[in-house]
N, C-alpha and C positions, 0 to 999 in steps of 0.2 A: 561334483554336479557343475553344470555350464553355468556362464557368466548370465545369459540369459533368462534360465530358470533362477538365479539368485534377485537378477532386477527387478523380473516379474515377482516374486515374492515381498521383496521390499514394498514397490510401488500395492500388490494386496493389502500387506498390513497396516499400512500408511493409510490408507483408503478405509480401514477397517477402525481407527483410533479416532475419526470423527465420528459424533454421538448422532446419526443418522437416525436413532430411532425415536429420539425427543421431539417430535415434531411439534407437539400438542402444547399447551401451556399447562406442563407436570410445575408442580407447588410444594413435591416433595422434596426434601430435604435432610441429609445425613451430615452430622456436624456442622451444618450450617451452609453447606454447599449445596446447591441444588443437584440433583439427580445425576444430570447430564454432565455436570463439568468433573463429577465423581469419577464416572465412565470415562470420559476422556482423558483425567490424572494418572487412573489406574491401567488404561488401555495405553498410553502414552509409554509407562514405565513398562509395560509387558513387550512392546514395541522396542523399546531399547535394551532391554536383557535381548533380545532375540536377534538383534543386528549387531549386537557388541558379540554373540554367539558365532556371526556370520563371517563375522572380519576375523576373529582370531581364529576360525578352522578353515575357511576357506581364501584368504587375501593373498595368500602365497600360491597357492595353486589358480587361484582366477589370474594373476599377472603373470603367469607361465604360458599359458594357452593364448597369449597375445595375437600370434600370427595364425591361431587355429578354425576363426571364424569367416 
């Protein structure tokens, strides 16, 4: 996977962690958290897992193709 694709995926996933869908005054809560906060916490956790996967599998690959771009 090329470095530009990895960077693009990281940015797209980071944008998806922002609770854009919750623009109205939503008063629903789950476990004391507003629904938008729960969405943000869960999506940030998923983002962290995906980024750690990218770092574990593609870190050395990305570093080795420094002169190829």
